[in-house]
DSSP file (Angstrom, degrees, kcal/mol; ACC not computed):
  #  RESIDUE AA STRUCTURE BP1 BP2  ACC     N-H-->O    O-->H-N    N-H-->O    O-->H-N    TCO  KAPPA ALPHA  PHI   PSI    X-CA   Y-CA   Z-CA
    1    1 A X              0   0    0      0, 0.0     2,-0.3     0, 0.0     0, 0.0   0.000 360.0 360.0 360.0 131.3  -55.8   97.7   58.7
    2    2 A X        -     0   0    0      1,-0.0     2,-0.3     0, 0.0     0, 0.0  -0.707 360.0-139.6 -95.1 143.8  -56.5   97.5   62.4
    3    3 A X        -     0   0    0     -2,-0.3     3,-0.1     1,-0.1     2,-0.1  -0.728  24.2-105.3 -97.6 146.2  -58.2  100.3   64.3
    4    4 A X        -     0   0    0     -2,-0.3     3,-0.1     1,-0.1    -1,-0.1  -0.385  44.5-100.2 -65.4 148.6  -57.2  101.5   67.7
    5    5 A X        -     0   0    0      1,-0.1    -1,-0.1     2,-0.1     2,-0.1  -0.353  42.4-103.0 -66.6 147.4  -59.5  100.4   70.5
    6    6 A X    >   -     0   0    0      1,-0.1     3,-1.1    -3,-0.1     4,-0.4  -0.384  22.9-120.4 -70.9 153.8  -61.9  103.0   71.6
    7    7 A X  T 3> S+     0   0    0      1,-0.2     4,-1.5     2,-0.2     3,-0.4   0.635 101.5  81.2 -67.5 -14.9  -61.2  104.8   74.9
    8    8 A X  H 3> S+     0   0    0      1,-0.2     4,-2.5     2,-0.2    -1,-0.2   0.822  81.5  61.4 -65.7 -31.6  -64.4  103.5   76.3
    9    9 A X  H <> S+     0   0    0     -3,-1.1     4,-2.0     1,-0.2    -1,-0.2   0.897 105.7  46.4 -65.2 -38.4  -63.0  100.1   77.2
   10   10 A X  H  > S+     0   0    0     -4,-0.4     4,-2.0    -3,-0.4    -1,-0.2   0.875 113.4  48.6 -71.1 -34.9  -60.5  101.7   79.6
   11   11 A X  H  X S+     0   0    0     -4,-1.5     4,-2.1     2,-0.2    -2,-0.2   0.857 110.1  52.5 -71.1 -32.4  -63.1  103.9   81.2
   12   12 A X  H  X S+     0   0    0     -4,-2.5     4,-2.0     2,-0.2    -2,-0.2   0.902 108.4  50.8 -66.7 -40.0  -65.4  100.9   81.5
   13   13 A X  H  X S+     0   0    0     -4,-2.0     4,-1.4     2,-0.2    -2,-0.2   0.909 109.9  49.8 -63.4 -42.2  -62.5   99.0   83.3
   14   14 A X  H  X S+     0   0    0     -4,-2.0     4,-0.6     1,-0.2     3,-0.2   0.900 110.4  50.3 -63.0 -40.4  -62.0  101.9   85.7
   15   15 A X  H >< S+     0   0    0     -4,-2.1     3,-0.7     1,-0.2    -1,-0.2   0.870 108.2  52.9 -65.9 -35.6  -65.8  102.0   86.4
   16   16 A X  H 3< S+     0   0    0     -4,-2.0    -1,-0.2     1,-0.2    -2,-0.2   0.793 108.2  50.8 -70.4 -27.7  -65.8   98.3   87.2
   17   17 A X  H >< S+     0   0    0     -4,-1.4     3,-1.9    -3,-0.2     4,-0.3   0.540  80.8 117.9 -87.0  -8.1  -62.9   98.6   89.7
   18   18 A X  T << S+     0   0    0     -3,-0.7    -3,-0.0    -4,-0.6    -4,-0.0  -0.379  78.6  19.5 -64.1 135.9  -64.5  101.4   91.7
   19   19 A X  T 3> S+     0   0    0     -2,-0.1     4,-1.8     3,-0.0    -1,-0.3   0.325  88.1 112.7  90.0  -7.2  -65.2  100.4   95.3
   20   20 A X  H <> S+     0   0    0     -3,-1.9     4,-2.3     1,-0.2     5,-0.2   0.859  74.7  54.5 -68.5 -33.0  -62.8   97.5   95.3
   21   21 A X  H  > S+     0   0    0     -4,-0.3     4,-2.4     2,-0.2    -1,-0.2   0.891 106.8  51.8 -65.7 -38.2  -60.5   99.3   97.8
   22   22 A X  H  > S+     0   0    0      2,-0.2     4,-2.3     1,-0.2    -2,-0.2   0.919 110.6  47.6 -63.1 -43.9  -63.4   99.7  100.2
   23   23 A X  H  X S+     0   0    0     -4,-1.8     4,-1.6     2,-0.2    -2,-0.2   0.904 110.8  51.8 -65.0 -41.1  -64.2   96.0  100.0
   24   24 A X  H  X S+     0   0    0     -4,-2.3     4,-2.7     1,-0.2     5,-0.2   0.917 111.9  46.2 -62.0 -43.0  -60.6   95.1  100.5
   25   25 A X  H  X S+     0   0    0     -4,-2.4     4,-2.8     1,-0.2     5,-0.3   0.888 107.9  57.2 -65.8 -38.1  -60.4   97.3  103.6
   26   26 A X  H  < S+     0   0    0     -4,-2.3     4,-0.5     1,-0.2    -1,-0.2   0.837 114.9  38.2 -61.3 -32.3  -63.7   95.8  104.8
   27   27 A X  H  X S+     0   0    0     -4,-1.6     4,-0.7    -5,-0.1    -2,-0.2   0.875 121.6  41.8 -84.2 -40.8  -62.2   92.4  104.7
   28   28 A X  H  X S+     0   0    0     -4,-2.7     4,-2.5    -5,-0.2     5,-0.2   0.816 101.3  66.6 -82.3 -31.6  -58.6   93.2  105.9
   29   29 A X  H  X S+     0   0    0     -4,-2.8     4,-2.8     1,-0.2     5,-0.2   0.919 100.3  48.7 -61.8 -46.1  -59.4   95.7  108.8
   30   30 A X  H  > S+     0   0    0     -4,-0.5     4,-2.4    -5,-0.3    -1,-0.2   0.905 113.1  49.1 -59.8 -37.7  -61.1   93.1  111.1
   31   31 A X  H  X S+     0   0    0     -4,-0.7     4,-2.1     2,-0.2    -1,-0.2   0.905 111.4  49.4 -66.1 -39.8  -58.2   90.7  110.5
   32   32 A X  H  X S+     0   0    0     -4,-2.5     4,-2.2     2,-0.2    -2,-0.2   0.916 112.0  47.6 -64.6 -43.5  -55.7   93.5  111.3
   33   33 A X  H  X S+     0   0    0     -4,-2.8     4,-2.7     2,-0.2     5,-0.2   0.888 109.8  53.6 -64.9 -38.5  -57.6   94.5  114.5
   34   34 A X  H  X S+     0   0    0     -4,-2.4     4,-2.4    -5,-0.2     5,-0.2   0.917 109.1  48.4 -62.1 -42.6  -57.7   90.8  115.5
   35   35 A X  H  X S+     0   0    0     -4,-2.1     4,-2.2     2,-0.2    -1,-0.2   0.908 112.4  49.1 -63.5 -41.7  -53.9   90.5  115.1
   36   36 A X  H  X S+     0   0    0     -4,-2.2     4,-2.4     2,-0.2    -2,-0.2   0.920 112.5  47.0 -65.0 -43.1  -53.4   93.7  117.1
   37   37 A X  H  X S+     0   0    0     -4,-2.7     4,-2.7     2,-0.2    -2,-0.2   0.895 112.0  50.0 -66.9 -39.6  -55.7   92.6  120.0
   38   38 A X  H  X S+     0   0    0     -4,-2.4     4,-2.4    -5,-0.2    -1,-0.2   0.914 111.8  49.0 -64.3 -41.6  -54.1   89.1  120.1
   39   39 A X  H  X S+     0   0    0     -4,-2.2     4,-2.0    -5,-0.2    -2,-0.2   0.914 112.7  46.9 -63.2 -43.2  -50.7   90.7  120.3
   40   40 A X  H  X S+     0   0    0     -4,-2.4     4,-2.4     2,-0.2    -2,-0.2   0.909 112.4  50.1 -65.6 -41.7  -51.7   93.1  123.1
   41   41 A X  H  X S+     0   0    0     -4,-2.7     4,-2.5     1,-0.2    -2,-0.2   0.908 109.9  50.6 -63.5 -41.3  -53.4   90.3  125.0
   42   42 A X  H  X S+     0   0    0     -4,-2.4     4,-2.6     1,-0.2    -1,-0.2   0.902 110.7  49.4 -62.8 -40.5  -50.3   88.1  124.7
   43   43 A X  H  X S+     0   0    0     -4,-2.0     4,-2.3     2,-0.2    -2,-0.2   0.912 111.5  48.2 -66.0 -42.2  -48.1   91.0  126.0
   44   44 A X  H  X S+     0   0    0     -4,-2.4     4,-2.3     2,-0.2    69,-0.3   0.909 113.8  47.0 -64.3 -41.9  -50.4   91.7  129.0
   45   45 A X  H  X S+     0   0    0     -4,-2.5     4,-2.6     2,-0.2    -2,-0.2   0.926 112.2  49.7 -65.9 -44.5  -50.5   88.0  129.9
   46   46 A X  H  X S+     0   0    0     -4,-2.6     4,-2.3     1,-0.2    -2,-0.2   0.902 111.6  48.8 -61.9 -41.4  -46.7   87.6  129.6
   47   47 A X  H  X S+     0   0    0     -4,-2.3     4,-2.3     2,-0.2    -1,-0.2   0.929 112.2  47.6 -65.2 -44.8  -46.1   90.7  131.7
   48   48 A X  H  X S+     0   0    0     -4,-2.3     4,-2.4     1,-0.2    -2,-0.2   0.899 112.6  50.3 -62.3 -40.2  -48.5   89.5  134.4
   49   49 A X  H  X S+     0   0    0     -4,-2.6     4,-2.4     2,-0.2    -1,-0.2   0.895 109.7  50.4 -64.5 -40.3  -46.8   86.0  134.3
   50   50 A X  H  X S+     0   0    0     -4,-2.3     4,-2.1     2,-0.2    -2,-0.2   0.902 111.5  47.6 -65.2 -42.1  -43.4   87.6  134.7
   51   51 A X  H  X S+     0   0    0     -4,-2.3     4,-2.4     2,-0.2    -2,-0.2   0.905 111.8  51.4 -65.3 -40.9  -44.5   89.7  137.7
   52   52 A X  H  X S+     0   0    0     -4,-2.4     4,-2.4     2,-0.2    -2,-0.2   0.917 111.5  45.3 -64.3 -43.8  -46.1   86.6  139.3
   53   53 A X  H  X S+     0   0    0     -4,-2.4     4,-2.4     2,-0.2    -1,-0.2   0.893 113.3  50.3 -69.2 -37.1  -43.0   84.4  138.9
   54   54 A X  H  X S+     0   0    0     -4,-2.1     4,-2.3    -5,-0.2    -2,-0.2   0.903 111.8  48.3 -66.3 -39.1  -40.7   87.2  140.2
   55   55 A X  H  X S+     0   0    0     -4,-2.4     4,-2.6     2,-0.2    -2,-0.2   0.906 111.4  50.1 -65.9 -41.2  -43.0   87.7  143.2
   56   56 A X  H  X S+     0   0    0     -4,-2.4     4,-2.5     2,-0.2    -2,-0.2   0.907 111.7  48.0 -64.0 -41.1  -43.1   84.0  143.9
   57   57 A X  H  X S+     0   0    0     -4,-2.4     4,-2.3     2,-0.2    -2,-0.2   0.911 111.8  49.5 -65.2 -42.0  -39.3   83.8  143.7
   58   58 A X  H  X S+     0   0    0     -4,-2.3     4,-1.9     1,-0.2    -2,-0.2   0.924 113.5  46.4 -62.8 -43.8  -38.9   86.8  146.0
   59   59 A X  H  X S+     0   0    0     -4,-2.6     4,-2.6     1,-0.2    -2,-0.2   0.893 111.0  51.8 -65.2 -40.3  -41.3   85.2  148.5
   60   60 A X  H  X S+     0   0    0     -4,-2.5     4,-2.2     1,-0.2    -1,-0.2   0.890 108.6  51.2 -65.3 -38.9  -39.6   81.8  148.4
   61   61 A X  H  X S+     0   0    0     -4,-2.3     4,-0.5     2,-0.2    -1,-0.2   0.911 112.4  46.5 -64.1 -40.3  -36.2   83.4  149.1
   62   62 A X  H >< S+     0   0    0     -4,-1.9     3,-0.6     1,-0.2     7,-0.3   0.900 115.9  44.8 -68.2 -39.6  -37.6   85.2  152.1
   63   63 A X  H 3< S+     0   0    0     -4,-2.6    -2,-0.2     5,-0.2    -1,-0.2   0.811 111.8  53.4 -73.8 -28.8  -39.4   82.1  153.4
   64   64 A X  H 3< S+     0   0    0     -4,-2.2    68,-3.2    -5,-0.2    -1,-0.2   0.467  82.8 113.7 -88.0  -1.2  -36.3   79.9  152.8
   65   65 A X  S X< S-     0   0    0     -3,-0.6     3,-1.5    -4,-0.5    -3,-0.0  -0.216  84.0-105.8 -65.2 161.5  -33.9   82.0  154.7
   66   66 A X  T 3  S+     0   0    0      1,-0.3    -1,-0.1    65,-0.1    68,-0.1   0.892 125.6  29.0 -57.4 -40.6  -32.4   80.7  157.9
   67   67 A X  T 3  S+     0   0    0      2,-0.0    -1,-0.3    -5,-0.0    -2,-0.1   0.198 102.5 123.4-100.9  14.8  -34.6   82.9  160.0
   68   68 A X    <   -     0   0    0     -3,-1.5     2,-0.3    64,-0.1    -5,-0.2  -0.166  37.2-174.2 -74.8 167.6  -37.4   83.0  157.3
   69   69 A X     >  -     0   0    0     -7,-0.3     4,-2.0     1,-0.1     5,-0.1  -0.944  42.2 -99.8-151.7 169.7  -41.0   82.0  157.8
   70   70 A X  H  > S+     0   0    0     -2,-0.3     4,-2.4     1,-0.2     5,-0.2   0.903 123.0  54.0 -61.2 -40.1  -44.1   81.5  155.8
   71   71 A X  H  > S+     0   0    0      1,-0.2     4,-2.5     2,-0.2    -1,-0.2   0.888 107.0  50.6 -62.5 -39.7  -45.3   84.9  156.9
   72   72 A X  H  > S+     0   0    0      2,-0.2     4,-2.3     1,-0.2    -1,-0.2   0.881 110.2  50.8 -65.6 -37.7  -42.1   86.5  155.7
   73   73 A X  H  X S+     0   0    0     -4,-2.0     4,-2.3   -11,-0.2    -2,-0.2   0.910 111.3  47.1 -65.1 -43.2  -42.5   84.8  152.3
   74   74 A X  H  X S+     0   0    0     -4,-2.4     4,-2.7     2,-0.2     5,-0.3   0.922 112.5  49.8 -63.7 -44.2  -46.1   86.0  152.0
   75   75 A X  H  X S+     0   0    0     -4,-2.5     4,-2.3     1,-0.2    -2,-0.2   0.916 112.3  47.4 -61.9 -43.5  -45.1   89.5  152.9
   76   76 A X  H  X S+     0   0    0     -4,-2.3     4,-2.1     2,-0.2    -1,-0.2   0.907 113.4  47.8 -65.6 -42.3  -42.3   89.6  150.4
   77   77 A X  H  X S+     0   0    0     -4,-2.3     4,-2.1     2,-0.2    -2,-0.2   0.933 114.1  45.8 -65.4 -45.9  -44.4   88.2  147.6
   78   78 A X  H  X S+     0   0    0     -4,-2.7     4,-2.2     1,-0.2    -2,-0.2   0.885 112.1  51.6 -65.5 -38.1  -47.3   90.7  148.2
   79   79 A X  H  X S+     0   0    0     -4,-2.3     4,-2.5    -5,-0.3    -1,-0.2   0.888 108.5  51.9 -65.5 -38.4  -44.9   93.6  148.5
   80   80 A X  H  X S+     0   0    0     -4,-2.1     4,-1.9     2,-0.2    -2,-0.2   0.930 109.2  49.1 -64.2 -44.6  -43.3   92.7  145.2
   81   81 A X  H  X>S+     0   0    0     -4,-2.1     5,-2.9     1,-0.2     4,-0.6   0.920 112.4  48.6 -60.7 -43.4  -46.6   92.6  143.4
   82   82 A X  H ><5S+     0   0    0     -4,-2.2     3,-1.0     1,-0.2    -1,-0.2   0.911 111.2  49.5 -63.4 -42.4  -47.6   96.0  144.9
   83   83 A X  H 3<5S+     0   0    0     -4,-2.5    -1,-0.2     1,-0.2    -2,-0.2   0.822 108.1  55.1 -65.5 -30.6  -44.2   97.5  143.8
   84   84 A X  H 3<5S-     0   0    0     -4,-1.9    -1,-0.2    -5,-0.2    -2,-0.2   0.555 138.6 -72.9 -81.8  -7.7  -44.7   96.1  140.3
   85   85 A X  T X<5 -     0   0    0     -3,-1.0     3,-1.9    -4,-0.6    -3,-0.2   0.330  56.2-142.2 134.7  -7.5  -48.1   97.8  139.9
   86   86 A X  G >><S+     0   0    0     -5,-2.9     4,-2.7     1,-0.3     3,-1.7  -0.282  80.7   0.2  59.2-131.1  -50.5   95.8  142.0
   87   87 A X  G 34 S+     0   0    0      1,-0.3    -1,-0.3     2,-0.2     4,-0.2   0.640 125.0  70.1 -69.0 -14.4  -54.0   95.4  140.4
   88   88 A X  G <4 S+     0   0    0     -3,-1.9    -1,-0.3     2,-0.2    -2,-0.2   0.645 118.2  19.5 -75.5 -12.7  -52.8   97.4  137.3
   89   89 A X  T <4 S+     0   0    0     -3,-1.7    24,-0.6     1,-0.2     2,-0.5   0.708 138.5  22.5-118.2 -49.5  -50.7   94.4  136.4
   90   90 A X  E >< S-A  112   0A   0     -4,-2.7     3,-0.9    -9,-0.2    22,-0.2  -0.885  78.7-148.1-129.8  96.7  -51.9   91.3  138.3
   91   91 A X  E 3  S+A  111   0A   0     20,-2.3    20,-2.3    -2,-0.5    -4,-0.1  -0.428  76.6   1.0 -72.4 134.4  -55.6   91.7  139.4
   92   92 A X  E 3  S-     0   0A   0     18,-0.2    -1,-0.2     1,-0.2     2,-0.1   0.861  85.7-171.0  61.6  39.0  -56.7   90.0  142.6
   93   93 A X  E <   +     0   0A   0     -3,-0.9     2,-0.3    17,-0.1    17,-0.3  -0.408   7.7 179.0 -68.2 133.7  -53.2   88.7  143.4
   94   94 A X  E     -A  109   0A   0     15,-2.9    15,-3.0    -2,-0.1     2,-0.4  -0.966  10.5-157.0-131.3 150.6  -53.0   86.2  146.2
   95   95 A X  E     -A  108   0A   0     -2,-0.3     2,-0.4    13,-0.2    13,-0.2  -0.956   5.9-171.2-127.3 147.0  -50.0   84.4  147.6
   96   96 A X  E     -A  107   0A   0     11,-2.3    11,-2.9    -2,-0.4     2,-0.3  -0.990   8.3-161.2-135.0 147.2  -49.7   81.2  149.6
   97   97 A X  E     -A  106   0A   0     -2,-0.4     2,-0.4     9,-0.2     9,-0.2  -0.935  10.2-173.9-130.7 150.5  -46.6   79.8  151.3
   98   98 A X  E     -A  105   0A   0      7,-2.5     7,-3.2    -2,-0.3     2,-0.5  -0.968   5.7-172.5-143.6 125.5  -45.5   76.4  152.6
   99   99 A X  E     +A  104   0A   0     -2,-0.4     5,-0.2     5,-0.2     2,-0.2  -0.979   7.1 174.4-123.8 124.5  -42.3   75.8  154.5
  100  100 A X        -     0   0    0      3,-3.2    -2,-0.0    -2,-0.5    31,-0.0  -0.467  52.7 -86.0-109.9-172.2  -41.0   72.4  155.4
  101  101 A X  S    S+     0   0    0     -2,-0.2     3,-0.1     1,-0.2    -2,-0.0   0.752 126.4  23.4 -68.4 -22.5  -37.7   71.4  157.0
  102  102 A X  S    S+     0   0    0      1,-0.2    29,-2.5    28,-0.1     2,-0.3   0.689 122.6  34.8-117.2 -25.3  -36.0   71.2  153.6
  103  103 A X  E     - B   0 130A   0     27,-0.3    -3,-3.2     2,-0.0     2,-0.4  -0.935  51.6-153.5-135.7 155.6  -38.0   73.5  151.2
  104  104 A X  E     -AB  99 129A   0     25,-2.7    25,-2.4    -2,-0.3     2,-0.4  -0.998  18.6-172.1-126.0 128.0  -39.9   76.7  151.0
  105  105 A X  E     -AB  98 128A   0     -7,-3.2    -7,-2.5    -2,-0.4     2,-0.4  -0.970   6.8-172.9-124.6 133.9  -42.6   77.1  148.3
  106  106 A X  E     -AB  97 127A   0     21,-2.4    21,-2.3    -2,-0.4     2,-0.4  -0.995   5.3-164.0-125.8 132.6  -44.6   80.2  147.4
  107  107 A X  E     -AB  96 126A   0    -11,-2.9   -11,-2.3    -2,-0.4     2,-0.5  -0.965   2.2-164.0-116.7 129.1  -47.4   80.3  145.0
  108  108 A X  E     -AB  95 125A   0     17,-2.9    17,-2.5    -2,-0.4     2,-0.3  -0.962  10.6-178.8-114.9 128.0  -48.8   83.5  143.5
  109  109 A X  E     +AB  94 124A   0    -15,-3.0   -15,-2.9    -2,-0.5     2,-0.3  -0.925  17.6 122.9-124.2 149.7  -52.1   83.5  141.7
  110  110 A X  E     - B   0 123A   0     13,-2.1    13,-3.2    -2,-0.3     2,-0.4  -0.963  51.5 -85.9-177.2-170.5  -54.0   86.3  140.0
  111  111 A X  E     -AB  91 122A   0    -20,-2.3   -20,-2.3    -2,-0.3    11,-0.2  -0.964  31.2-129.9-123.0 137.1  -55.6   87.4  136.8
  112  112 A X  E     -A   90   0A   0      9,-2.7     9,-0.2    -2,-0.4   -22,-0.1  -0.490  35.0-100.7 -76.2 151.1  -54.0   89.1  133.8
  113  113 A X        -     0   0    0    -24,-0.6     2,-0.4   -69,-0.3     8,-0.1  -0.372  43.4-150.1 -65.0 155.1  -55.5   92.3  132.4
  114  114 A X        -     0   0    0      1,-0.1     4,-0.1     6,-0.1   -73,-0.0  -0.989  30.2-164.1-137.1 140.4  -57.6   91.6  129.3
  115  115 A X  S    S+     0   0    0     -2,-0.4     2,-0.7   -78,-0.2    -1,-0.1   0.471  81.1  82.6 -93.1  -5.6  -58.5   93.5  126.2
  116  116 A X  S >  S-     0   0    0      3,-0.2     3,-1.8   -79,-0.1    -1,-0.0  -0.892  90.4-120.2-100.5 115.3  -61.2   91.0  125.5
  117  117 A X  T 3  S+     0   0    0     -2,-0.7     3,-0.1     1,-0.2    -2,-0.1  -0.252  92.1  13.6 -58.9 136.0  -64.4   91.9  127.5
  118  118 A X  T 3  S+     0   0    0      1,-0.2     2,-0.5    -4,-0.1    -1,-0.2   0.428 102.4 104.8  82.8  -1.0  -65.5   89.2  129.9
  119  119 A X    <   +     0   0    0     -3,-1.8     2,-0.4     2,-0.0    -3,-0.2  -0.958  39.9 175.7-117.8 128.6  -62.3   87.2  129.7
  120  120 A X        -     0   0    0     -2,-0.5    -7,-0.1    -3,-0.1    -6,-0.1  -0.836  22.5-143.6-133.4  94.3  -59.8   87.2  132.6
  121  121 A X        -     0   0    0     -2,-0.4    -9,-2.7    -9,-0.2     2,-0.3  -0.310  18.1-126.2 -63.3 137.4  -56.9   84.8  132.1
  122  122 A X  E     -B  111   0A   0    -11,-0.2     2,-0.5   -13,-0.0   -11,-0.2  -0.665  19.7-160.7 -86.2 135.5  -55.6   83.1  135.3
  123  123 A X  E     +B  110   0A   0    -13,-3.2   -13,-2.1    -2,-0.3     2,-0.4  -0.974  13.6 172.7-116.5 128.3  -51.9   83.4  136.1
  124  124 A X  E     +B  109   0A   0     -2,-0.5     2,-0.4   -15,-0.2   -15,-0.2  -0.973   2.2 172.5-138.2 121.9  -50.4   81.0  138.6
  125  125 A X  E     -B  108   0A   0    -17,-2.5   -17,-2.9    -2,-0.4     2,-0.4  -0.974   9.4-165.5-131.8 145.5  -46.7   80.8  139.3
  126  126 A X  E     -B  107   0A   0     -2,-0.4     2,-0.4   -19,-0.2   -19,-0.2  -0.972   3.8-171.0-132.9 142.4  -44.8   78.8  141.9
  127  127 A X  E     -B  106   0A   0    -21,-2.3   -21,-2.4    -2,-0.4     2,-0.4  -1.000   2.6-170.7-135.2 137.3  -41.2   79.0  143.2
  128  128 A X  E     +B  105   0A   0     -2,-0.4     2,-0.3   -23,-0.2   -23,-0.2  -0.990   7.0 175.2-128.3 134.6  -39.4   76.5  145.5
  129  129 A X  E     -B  104   0A   0    -25,-2.4   -25,-2.7    -2,-0.4     2,-0.2  -0.948  36.3-101.6-132.1 154.9  -36.1   77.0  147.2
  130  130 A X  E     -B  103   0A   0     -2,-0.3     2,-0.3   -27,-0.2   -27,-0.3  -0.510  42.8-109.8 -72.6 145.9  -34.1   74.9  149.7
  131  131 A X        -     0   0    0    -29,-2.5     2,-0.3    -2,-0.2   -66,-0.2  -0.590  30.4-121.5 -76.8 134.2  -34.3   76.1  153.3
  132  132 A X        +     0   0    0    -68,-3.2     2,-0.3    -2,-0.3   -64,-0.1  -0.561  41.3 168.2 -73.3 135.8  -31.0   77.6  154.5
  133  133 A X        -     0   0    0     -2,-0.3     2,-0.5   -66,-0.0   -67,-0.1  -0.996  37.6-110.7-150.2 151.4  -29.7   75.8  157.6
  134  134 A X        -     0   0    0     -2,-0.3     2,-0.4   -68,-0.1    -2,-0.0  -0.675  36.0-173.6 -83.6 126.7  -26.6   75.7  159.5
  135  135 A X        -     0   0    0     -2,-0.5     2,-0.4     2,-0.0    -2,-0.0  -0.925  11.8-147.7-120.0 148.0  -24.6   72.5  159.2
  136  136 A X              0   0    0     -2,-0.4    -2,-0.0     1,-0.1     0, 0.0  -0.897 360.0 360.0-113.8 145.2  -21.5   71.5  161.1
  137  137 A X              0   0    0     -2,-0.4    -1,-0.1     0, 0.0    -2,-0.0   0.492 360.0 360.0 -73.7 360.0  -18.8   69.3  159.7
């Protein structure tokens, strides 16, 4: 005849498992925070990059117009960055323009915001358009 197991084995098992949830959280929480910070950093960088390329395109269109100039391209690019949030989006943004007889190029540089202390990713975007000119047949 077999005897039922004593209740002590199940209570011993419960005692042995105590604290395992704390250890699991101790291991998983840093990984979860790392994933969240990487995701936030990627979003901030992508947004800064998007603003920089849009500003460069806006500046290139202004510089490449028939009556456009390098100064007009710089003004348009800087105004776009300011309208998009200025230093709250693209820190220390600078623009440079170059206009030749056939093309106008605007380069926008700056730094993305960062959730990682001491790290400031560089954003550089460039746009080139053909210069508008009047041609006769």
